[in-house]
ZADO-1210 file (C-alpha; in nm, 4 decimals, padded with zeros to 6 digits):
<atoms>
<atom x="-00.0030" y="00.0379" z="00.0032" code="MET" pos="1"/>
<atom x="00.1008" y="00.3397" z="-00.0860" code="ASP" pos="2"/>
<atom x="00.1085" y="00.4982" z="00.2251" code="TRP" pos="3"/>
<atom x="00.2380" y="00.8555" z="00.0916" code="GLY" pos="4"/>
<atom x="-00.0408" y="00.8061" z="-00.1435" code="LEU" pos="5"/>
<atom x="-00.3180" y="00.7255" z="00.1164" code="TYR" pos="6"/>
<atom x="-00.2021" y="01.0074" z="00.3874" code="ALA" pos="7"/>
<atom x="-00.1957" y="01.3150" z="00.0362" code="SER" pos="8"/>
<atom x="-00.5907" y="01.2080" z="-00.0683" code="VAL" pos="9"/>
<atom x="-00.7259" y="01.1495" z="00.2874" code="VAL" pos="10"/>
<atom x="-00.5765" y="01.4916" z="00.3863" code="PHE" pos="11"/>
<atom x="-00.6653" y="01.7129" z="00.0952" code="GLY" pos="12"/>
<atom x="-00.9963" y="01.5550" z="00.1209" code="SER" pos="13"/>
<atom x="-01.0436" y="01.6664" z="00.4857" code="VAL" pos="14"/>
<atom x="-00.8701" y="02.0400" z="00.4082" code="VAL" pos="15"/>
<atom x="-01.0865" y="02.0617" z="00.0776" code="SER" pos="16"/>
<atom x="-01.4298" y="02.0696" z="00.2530" code="GLY" pos="17"/>
<atom x="-01.2933" y="02.2595" z="00.5482" code="ILE" pos="18"/>
<atom x="-01.1072" y="02.5310" z="00.2980" code="ALA" pos="19"/>
<atom x="-01.4701" y="02.5527" z="00.1623" code="ILE" pos="20"/>
<atom x="-01.6436" y="02.6447" z="00.4463" code="LEU" pos="21"/>
<atom x="-01.3951" y="02.9131" z="00.5592" code="TRP" pos="22"/>
<atom x="-01.3539" y="03.1013" z="00.2806" code="ILE" pos="23"/>
<atom x="-01.6783" y="03.0714" z="00.1789" code="VAL" pos="24"/>
<atom x="-01.8679" y="03.1407" z="00.5187" code="ALA" pos="25"/>
<atom x="-01.5679" y="03.3638" z="00.6247" code="GLY" pos="26"/>
<atom x="-01.6794" y="03.5973" z="00.3321" code="TYR" pos="27"/>
<atom x="-01.9907" y="03.6374" z="00.4237" code="TYR" pos="28"/>
<atom x="-01.9397" y="03.6547" z="00.8141" code="HIS" pos="29"/>
<atom x="-01.6656" y="03.9152" z="00.7751" code="VAL" pos="30"/>
<atom x="-01.8723" y="04.1129" z="00.5012" code="ARG" pos="31"/>
<atom x="-02.1974" y="04.1081" z="00.6886" code="TYR" pos="32"/>
<atom x="-02.1596" y="04.0212" z="01.0523" code="TYR" pos="33"/>
<atom x="-01.8476" y="04.2129" z="01.0881" code="VAL" pos="34"/>
<atom x="-01.8575" y="04.5386" z="00.9002" code="ARG" pos="35"/>
<atom x="-02.2275" y="04.5473" z="00.8365" code="ARG" pos="36"/>
<atom x="-02.3148" y="04.4391" z="01.2125" code="ARG" pos="37"/>
<atom x="-02.4035" y="04.8006" z="01.3348" code="HIS" pos="38"/>
<atom x="-02.6942" y="04.8032" z="01.0642" code="GLU" pos="39"/>
<atom x="-02.8881" y="04.4329" z="01.0052" code="PRO" pos="40"/>
<atom x="-03.2107" y="04.5872" z="00.9354" code="GLU" pos="41"/>
<atom x="-03.0100" y="04.6557" z="00.5634" code="THR" pos="42"/>
<atom x="-02.9277" y="04.2994" z="00.4932" code="TRP" pos="43"/>
<atom x="-03.0023" y="04.0160" z="00.7516" code="LYS" pos="44"/>
<atom x="-03.3554" y="03.8675" z="00.7426" code="LEU" pos="45"/>
<atom x="-03.3879" y="03.8353" z="01.1200" code="GLN" pos="46"/>
<atom x="-03.2611" y="04.1791" z="01.1983" code="PRO" pos="47"/>
<atom x="-03.3588" y="04.1529" z="01.5616" code="LYS" pos="48"/>
<atom x="-03.1838" y="03.8071" z="01.6202" code="ARG" pos="49"/>
<atom x="-02.8032" y="03.8568" z="01.5902" code="MET" pos="50"/>
<atom x="-02.5769" y="03.5667" z="01.7221" code="PRO" pos="51"/>
<atom x="-02.3388" y="03.5962" z="02.0039" code="THR" pos="52"/>
<atom x="-01.9640" y="03.5325" z="01.9416" code="ALA" pos="53"/>
<atom x="-02.0095" y="03.2206" z="02.1528" code="LYS" pos="54"/>
<atom x="-02.2934" y="03.0818" z="01.9666" code="GLN" pos="55"/>
<atom x="-02.0931" y="03.1501" z="01.6295" code="GLN" pos="56"/>
<atom x="-01.8010" y="02.9954" z="01.7746" code="LYS" pos="57"/>
<atom x="-02.0029" y="02.6864" z="01.8795" code="LYS" pos="58"/>
<atom x="-02.1475" y="02.6778" z="01.5236" code="ALA" pos="59"/>
<atom x="-01.7507" y="02.7133" z="01.3968" code="MET" pos="60"/>
<atom x="-01.6514" y="02.4196" z="01.5834" code="ALA" pos="61"/>
<atom x="-01.9560" y="02.1905" z="01.4975" code="LEU" pos="62"/>
<atom x="-01.9537" y="02.2489" z="01.1141" code="SER" pos="63"/>
<atom x="-01.5568" y="02.1998" z="01.1311" code="THR" pos="64"/>
<atom x="-01.5665" y="01.9001" z="01.2958" code="PHE" pos="65"/>
<atom x="-01.8208" y="01.6879" z="01.0895" code="ASN" pos="66"/>
<atom x="-01.6782" y="01.8444" z="00.7158" code="LEU" pos="67"/>
<atom x="-01.3532" y="01.6970" z="00.8745" code="ALA" pos="68"/>
<atom x="-01.5625" y="01.3474" z="00.9465" code="VAL" pos="69"/>
<atom x="-01.6738" y="01.3727" z="00.6323" code="GLY" pos="70"/>
<atom x="-01.3246" y="01.4476" z="00.4583" code="GLY" pos="71"/>
<atom x="-01.2061" y="01.1465" z="00.5919" code="LEU" pos="72"/>
<atom x="-01.4738" y="00.9335" z="00.4619" code="ILE" pos="73"/>
<atom x="-01.4711" y="01.0622" z="00.1178" code="THR" pos="74"/>
<atom x="-01.0681" y="01.0671" z="00.1006" code="GLY" pos="75"/>
<atom x="-01.1034" y="00.6690" z="00.1684" code="HIS" pos="76"/>
<atom x="-01.3312" y="00.6315" z="-00.1435" code="LEU" pos="77"/>
<atom x="-01.1028" y="00.8292" z="-00.3120" code="VAL" pos="78"/>
<atom x="-00.8133" y="00.6477" z="-00.2114" code="PHE" pos="79"/>
<atom x="-01.0334" y="00.3210" z="-00.2721" code="PHE" pos="80"/>
<atom x="-01.0880" y="00.4311" z="-00.6310" code="ILE" pos="81"/>
<atom x="-00.7748" y="00.5130" z="-00.7035" code="MET" pos="82"/>
<atom x="-00.6768" y="00.1775" z="-00.6079" code="GLN" pos="83"/>
<atom x="-00.8885" y="-00.0098" z="-00.8398" code="GLY" pos="84"/>
<atom x="-01.1649" y="-00.0536" z="-00.6003" code="GLY" pos="85"/>
<atom x="-01.4646" y="-00.0625" z="-00.8416" code="ARG" pos="86"/>
<atom x="-01.7847" y="00.2024" z="-00.8349" code="THR" pos="87"/>
<atom x="-01.9815" y="00.3849" z="-01.1479" code="PRO" pos="88"/>
<atom x="-01.8061" y="00.6325" z="-01.0641" code="ILE" pos="89"/>
<atom x="-01.6005" y="00.6744" z="-01.4084" code="TYR" pos="90"/>
<atom x="-01.3170" y="00.9127" z="-01.5532" code="PHE" pos="91"/>
<atom x="-01.3045" y="00.8686" z="-01.9491" code="GLU" pos="92"/>
<atom x="-01.6063" y="01.0708" z="-02.1242" code="VAL" pos="93"/>
<atom x="-01.5734" y="00.7813" z="-02.3937" code="SER" pos="94"/>
<atom x="-01.7044" y="00.5241" z="-02.1304" code="ASP" pos="95"/>
<atom x="-02.0727" y="00.6510" z="-02.1770" code="TYR" pos="96"/>
<atom x="-02.0117" y="00.9459" z="-02.4441" code="GLY" pos="97"/>
<atom x="-02.0642" y="01.2985" z="-02.4253" code="TRP" pos="98"/>
<atom x="-02.4452" y="01.2986" z="-02.4227" code="ALA" pos="99"/>
<atom x="-02.4717" y="01.0928" z="-02.0606" code="TRP" pos="100"/>
<atom x="-02.1646" y="01.2728" z="-01.8755" code="THR" pos="101"/>
<atom x="-02.3444" y="01.6120" z="-01.9523" code="ILE" pos="102"/>
<atom x="-02.7222" y="01.4892" z="-01.8693" code="LEU" pos="103"/>
<atom x="-02.5429" y="01.3376" z="-01.5808" code="GLY" pos="104"/>
<atom x="-02.4581" y="01.6777" z="-01.3805" code="LEU" pos="105"/>
<atom x="-02.7935" y="01.7640" z="-01.3670" code="PRO" pos="106"/>
<atom x="-02.9304" y="01.4254" z="-01.2866" code="VAL" pos="107"/>
<atom x="-02.6810" y="01.3696" z="-00.9922" code="LEU" pos="108"/>
<atom x="-02.7422" y="01.6865" z="-00.8761" code="PHE" pos="109"/>
<atom x="-03.1621" y="01.6439" z="-00.8576" code="PHE" pos="110"/>
<atom x="-03.1081" y="01.2992" z="-00.7213" code="LEU" pos="111"/>
<atom x="-02.8896" y="01.4680" z="-00.4312" code="VAL" pos="112"/>
<atom x="-03.1530" y="01.7321" z="-00.3790" code="ASP" pos="113"/>
<atom x="-03.3750" y="01.4413" z="-00.3456" code="GLY" pos="114"/>
<atom x="-03.2070" y="01.2466" z="-00.1032" code="ALA" pos="115"/>
<atom x="-03.1356" y="01.5474" z="00.0834" code="ALA" pos="116"/>
<atom x="-03.5191" y="01.6431" z="00.1231" code="TYR" pos="117"/>
<atom x="-03.6185" y="01.3121" z="00.2063" code="TYR" pos="118"/>
<atom x="-03.3683" y="01.2574" z="00.4996" code="VAL" pos="119"/>
<atom x="-03.3784" y="01.6231" z="00.6448" code="HIS" pos="120"/>
<atom x="-03.7802" y="01.5483" z="00.6433" code="ARG" pos="121"/>
<atom x="-03.7158" y="01.2182" z="00.8069" code="LEU" pos="122"/>
<atom x="-03.5434" y="01.3540" z="01.0748" code="PHE" pos="123"/>
<atom x="-03.8046" y="01.6080" z="01.1418" code="HIS" pos="124"/>
<atom x="-04.0501" y="01.2960" z="01.2560" code="THR" pos="125"/>
<atom x="-04.0927" y="01.3410" z="01.6537" code="LYS" pos="126"/>
<atom x="-03.7989" y="01.0830" z="01.7667" code="PRO" pos="127"/>
<atom x="-03.5428" y="01.1545" z="01.5725" code="LEU" pos="128"/>
<atom x="-03.5826" y="01.5537" z="01.5680" code="TYR" pos="129"/>
<atom x="-03.6163" y="01.5874" z="01.9465" code="VAL" pos="130"/>
<atom x="-03.2578" y="01.3119" z="01.9306" code="ARG" pos="131"/>
<atom x="-03.1046" y="01.4675" z="01.6827" code="PHE" pos="132"/>
<atom x="-03.1982" y="01.7246" z="01.4565" code="HIS" pos="133"/>
<atom x="-03.2693" y="01.9654" z="01.7261" code="LYS" pos="134"/>
<atom x="-02.8948" y="02.0120" z="01.7563" code="THR" pos="135"/>
<atom x="-02.9502" y="02.2197" z="01.4400" code="HIS" pos="136"/>
<atom x="-03.2266" y="02.4572" z="01.5478" code="HIS" pos="137"/>
<atom x="-03.0490" y="02.5570" z="01.8389" code="ARG" pos="138"/>
<atom x="-02.9409" y="02.8424" z="01.5996" code="TRP" pos="139"/>
<atom x="-03.2897" y="02.9957" z="01.5013" code="ALA" pos="140"/>
<atom x="-03.1200" y="03.2672" z="01.3496" code="SER" pos="141"/>
<atom x="-02.8940" y="03.1050" z="01.1424" code="PRO" pos="142"/>
<atom x="-02.5142" y="03.1816" z="00.9901" code="THR" pos="143"/>
<atom x="-02.2730" y="03.0850" z="00.7296" code="PRO" pos="144"/>
<atom x="-02.1681" y="02.9108" z="00.9878" code="TRP" pos="145"/>
<atom x="-02.4472" y="02.6961" z="01.0961" code="VAL" pos="146"/>
<atom x="-02.4551" y="02.5082" z="00.7445" code="VAL" pos="147"/>
<atom x="-02.3204" y="02.1908" z="00.8511" code="VAL" pos="148"/>
<atom x="-02.3409" y="02.2587" z="01.2668" code="ALA" pos="149"/>
<atom x="-02.5906" y="01.9227" z="01.3162" code="VAL" pos="150"/>
<atom x="-02.5563" y="01.6108" z="01.5111" code="HIS" pos="151"/>
<atom x="-02.3171" y="01.3622" z="01.4042" code="PRO" pos="152"/>
<atom x="-02.5089" y="01.0986" z="01.3034" code="VAL" pos="153"/>
<atom x="-02.7721" y="01.3150" z="01.1280" code="GLU" pos="154"/>
<atom x="-02.4825" y="01.4640" z="00.8892" code="PHE" pos="155"/>
<atom x="-02.3402" y="01.0660" z="00.8667" code="LEU" pos="156"/>
<atom x="-02.7150" y="00.9469" z="00.7319" code="ALA" pos="157"/>
<atom x="-02.7112" y="01.2972" z="00.5156" code="LEU" pos="158"/>
<atom x="-02.3586" y="01.2003" z="00.3605" code="GLN" pos="159"/>
<atom x="-02.4378" y="00.8255" z="00.2987" code="ALA" pos="160"/>
<atom x="-02.7555" y="00.9386" z="00.1084" code="ALA" pos="161"/>
<atom x="-02.5935" y="01.1699" z="-00.1362" code="THR" pos="162"/>
<atom x="-02.2917" y="00.8958" z="-00.2078" code="PHE" pos="163"/>
<atom x="-02.6123" y="00.6705" z="-00.2691" code="ILE" pos="164"/>
<atom x="-02.6896" y="00.8077" z="-00.6342" code="PRO" pos="165"/>
<atom x="-02.3316" y="00.8090" z="-00.7687" code="MET" pos="166"/>
<atom x="-02.2818" y="00.4122" z="-00.6210" code="MET" pos="167"/>
<atom x="-02.6060" y="00.3269" z="-00.8157" code="VAL" pos="168"/>
<atom x="-02.5634" y="00.5216" z="-01.1850" code="LEU" pos="169"/>
<atom x="-02.2320" y="00.5985" z="-01.3364" code="PRO" pos="170"/>
<atom x="-02.1009" y="00.9429" z="-01.3501" code="PHE" pos="171"/>
<atom x="-01.8271" y="01.1176" z="-01.4540" code="HIS" pos="172"/>
<atom x="-01.5893" y="01.2133" z="-01.1365" code="TYR" pos="173"/>
<atom x="-01.5727" y="01.5938" z="-01.2797" code="LEU" pos="174"/>
<atom x="-01.9822" y="01.5968" z="-01.2401" code="ALA" pos="175"/>
<atom x="-01.9667" y="01.4553" z="-00.8600" code="VAL" pos="176"/>
<atom x="-01.6774" y="01.6538" z="-00.7609" code="ILE" pos="177"/>
<atom x="-01.9258" y="01.9702" z="-00.9070" code="ALA" pos="178"/>
<atom x="-02.2093" y="01.9154" z="-00.7536" code="VAL" pos="179"/>
<atom x="-02.0480" y="01.8566" z="-00.4120" code="PHE" pos="180"/>
<atom x="-01.8394" y="02.1782" z="-00.4131" code="VAL" pos="181"/>
<atom x="-02.2220" y="02.3012" z="-00.5989" code="TYR" pos="182"/>
<atom x="-02.4381" y="02.1580" z="-00.2534" code="VAL" pos="183"/>
<atom x="-02.1362" y="02.2925" z="-00.0200" code="LEU" pos="184"/>
<atom x="-02.1218" y="02.6498" z="-00.1202" code="VAL" pos="185"/>
<atom x="-02.4890" y="02.6730" z="-00.1333" code="PHE" pos="186"/>
<atom x="-02.5796" y="02.5627" z="00.1823" code="ASN" pos="187"/>
<atom x="-02.3601" y="02.7688" z="00.3305" code="ILE" pos="188"/>
<atom x="-02.5454" y="03.0830" z="00.1242" code="ILE" pos="189"/>
<atom x="-02.8689" y="02.9297" z="00.2511" code="ASP" pos="190"/>
<atom x="-02.7498" y="02.9321" z="00.5991" code="HIS" pos="191"/>
<atom x="-02.5749" y="03.2721" z="00.5801" code="SER" pos="192"/>
<atom x="-02.8686" y="03.4983" z="00.7253" code="GLY" pos="193"/>
<atom x="-02.8042" y="03.7553" z="00.5001" code="VAL" pos="194"/>
<atom x="-03.0995" y="03.8501" z="00.2224" code="ARG" pos="195"/>
<atom x="-02.9673" y="03.6915" z="-00.1052" code="LEU" pos="196"/>
<atom x="-03.0881" y="03.5926" z="-00.4072" code="ARG" pos="197"/>
<atom x="-02.9549" y="03.3686" z="-00.7129" code="SER" pos="198"/>
<atom x="-02.8958" y="03.4417" z="-01.0697" code="MET" pos="199"/>
<atom x="-02.9766" y="03.0313" z="-01.1302" code="TRP" pos="200"/>
<atom x="-03.3492" y="03.0137" z="-01.1504" code="PRO" pos="201"/>
<atom x="-03.3791" y="02.6873" z="-00.9735" code="TRP" pos="202"/>
<atom x="-03.1997" y="02.7679" z="-00.6749" code="GLN" pos="203"/>
<atom x="-03.4158" y="02.9499" z="-00.3993" code="GLY" pos="204"/>
<atom x="-03.3126" y="03.2540" z="-00.2030" code="PRO" pos="205"/>
<atom x="-03.1695" y="03.2281" z="00.1199" code="SER" pos="206"/>
<atom x="-03.5303" y="03.3181" z="00.2227" code="GLN" pos="207"/>
<atom x="-03.6527" y="02.9782" z="00.1733" code="TYR" pos="208"/>
<atom x="-03.4088" y="02.7967" z="00.4005" code="HIS" pos="209"/>
<atom x="-03.3882" y="03.0802" z="00.7015" code="ASP" pos="210"/>
<atom x="-03.7806" y="03.0316" z="00.6634" code="ASP" pos="211"/>
<atom x="-03.6762" y="02.6892" z="00.7798" code="HIS" pos="212"/>
<atom x="-03.5439" y="02.7703" z="01.1025" code="HIS" pos="213"/>
<atom x="-03.7784" y="03.0369" z="01.1858" code="VAL" pos="214"/>
<atom x="-04.0871" y="02.7819" z="01.1276" code="HIS" pos="215"/>
<atom x="-03.8885" y="02.4797" z="01.2085" code="PHE" pos="216"/>
<atom x="-04.1383" y="02.1761" z="01.0364" code="HIS" pos="217"/>
<atom x="-04.1507" y="02.3204" z="00.6552" code="VAL" pos="218"/>
<atom x="-03.9362" y="02.3994" z="00.3727" code="ASN" pos="219"/>
<atom x="-03.7204" y="02.0617" z="00.4152" code="PHE" pos="220"/>
<atom x="-03.6055" y="02.1147" z="00.0598" code="GLY" pos="221"/>
<atom x="-03.2017" y="02.1647" z="00.0329" code="GLN" pos="222"/>
<atom x="-03.1876" y="02.4322" z="-00.3341" code="HIS" pos="223"/>
<atom x="-03.4780" y="02.2929" z="-00.5466" code="LEU" pos="224"/>
<atom x="-03.8414" y="02.4020" z="-00.4146" code="GLN" pos="225"/>
<atom x="-04.0023" y="02.1450" z="-00.6326" code="LEU" pos="226"/>
<atom x="-04.0042" y="01.8302" z="-00.3405" code="PHE" pos="227"/>
<atom x="-04.1781" y="02.0615" z="-00.1071" code="ASP" pos="228"/>
<atom x="-04.4173" y="02.1913" z="-00.3336" code="ARG" pos="229"/>
<atom x="-04.4515" y="01.8236" z="-00.4227" code="LEU" pos="230"/>
<atom x="-04.5276" y="01.7342" z="-00.0902" code="HIS" pos="231"/>
<atom x="-04.6835" y="02.0116" z="00.0359" code="GLY" pos="232"/>
<atom x="-04.4033" y="02.0921" z="00.2856" code="THR" pos="233"/>
<atom x="-04.3747" y="02.4623" z="00.1126" code="LEU" pos="234"/>
<atom x="-04.4621" y="02.7251" z="00.3644" code="ARG" pos="235"/>
<atom x="-04.8175" y="02.8452" z="00.3307" code="ARG" pos="236"/>
<atom x="-05.0137" y="03.1512" z="00.3723" code="GLU" pos="237"/>
<atom x="-05.2690" y="03.1512" z="00.6710" code="LYS" pos="238"/>
<atom x="-05.0758" y="02.8914" z="00.8821" code="ARG" pos="239"/>
<atom x="-04.9029" y="02.8594" z="01.1553" code="THR" pos="240"/>
<atom x="-04.5556" y="02.6823" z="01.2121" code="TYR" pos="241"/>
<atom x="-04.3809" y="02.5858" z="01.5428" code="GLY" pos="242"/>
<atom x="-04.1469" y="02.3571" z="01.6972" code="ALA" pos="243"/>
<atom x="-04.4219" y="02.1208" z="01.8158" code="ASP" pos="244"/>
<atom x="-04.6132" y="02.1383" z="01.4665" code="THR" pos="245"/>
<atom x="-04.4820" y="01.8361" z="01.2848" code="PHE" pos="246"/>
<atom x="-04.5745" y="01.7343" z="00.9735" code="GLY" pos="247"/>
<atom x="-04.4132" y="02.0071" z="00.7314" code="GLY" pos="248"/>
<atom x="-04.7937" y="02.1168" z="00.6712" code="LYS" pos="249"/>
<atom x="-04.8605" y="02.3831" z="00.9900" code="GLY" pos="250"/>
<atom x="-05.2068" y="02.4599" z="01.1792" code="LYS" pos="251"/>
<atom x="-05.4528" y="02.6261" z="00.9491" code="PRO" pos="252"/>
<atom x="-05.5603" y="02.9323" z="01.1159" code="GLU" pos="253"/>
<atom x="-05.9473" y="02.8714" z="01.0643" code="ASP" pos="254"/>
<atom x="-06.1431" y="02.6615" z="00.8708" code="ASP" pos="255"/>
<atom x="-06.0172" y="02.5869" z="00.5210" code="GLU" pos="256"/>
<atom x="-06.2374" y="02.5374" z="00.2306" code="THR" pos="257"/>
<atom x="-05.9205" y="02.4620" z="00.0296" code="ALA" pos="258"/>
<atom x="-05.5650" y="02.5026" z="00.1257" code="PRO" pos="259"/>
<atom x="-05.4139" y="02.8215" z="00.0917" code="PRO" pos="260"/>
<atom x="-05.1403" y="02.9118" z="-00.1436" code="PRO" pos="261"/>
<atom x="-04.7578" y="02.8861" z="-00.0871" code="PHE" pos="262"/>
<atom x="-04.5592" y="03.1133" z="00.0208" code="VAL" pos="263"/>
<atom x="-04.4082" y="03.2445" z="-00.3239" code="ARG" pos="264"/>
<atom x="-03.9973" y="03.2881" z="-00.2851" code="TYR" pos="265"/>
</atoms>
């Protein structure tokens, strides 16, 4: 076994995830929470809820720890592949052709986003929420450091679910890298607490996930709102939500003859 290659691959995988966190989250932290801390009403989605330094440090530590664990797992998978281990991931376009190589990128993104929705929603069932996911909701007003500030058990479940598609279907290795970098970067942005909109039409504004932290059991989607719309768990007007209102549908404020419209993001 090439121990030098093993160490470099695993170390590089760990450092990569942590570097993305600290570069992207650090940028939004400095730009808004440091330089514009005095005027939260101009940029913050929840201007009356400013996290304390202690809360920020806890989020930094937990997110960094989870990404380090995730990097260890990913690094071992990469090393396994480099040593000839067989997975559906491929490196030569000629193996499946340009059409599938290009199409595989949005397909993988869609499958990973769907997996994240269903796992997230599962952790919002009462037993799993109380035991595990409540850790993440300690940050009612998220910041970029909160991105993977979750219980390690939940983090491992999410990582396993997102690995499943590429263990079943063939995807080019560059598509795998692109999707996982995109997911991490935009999850940081969506947890930023900053009022932001994306240039990408499929990417919801940061308000979409921020409302998940405000209203708890609703808006379970990661990037796409499709799965929330499909299952009726996107936040609706004239519905009451809260920490004890499970199910993702909220409580009607009055007698409904028909479901009220979804909130427009």
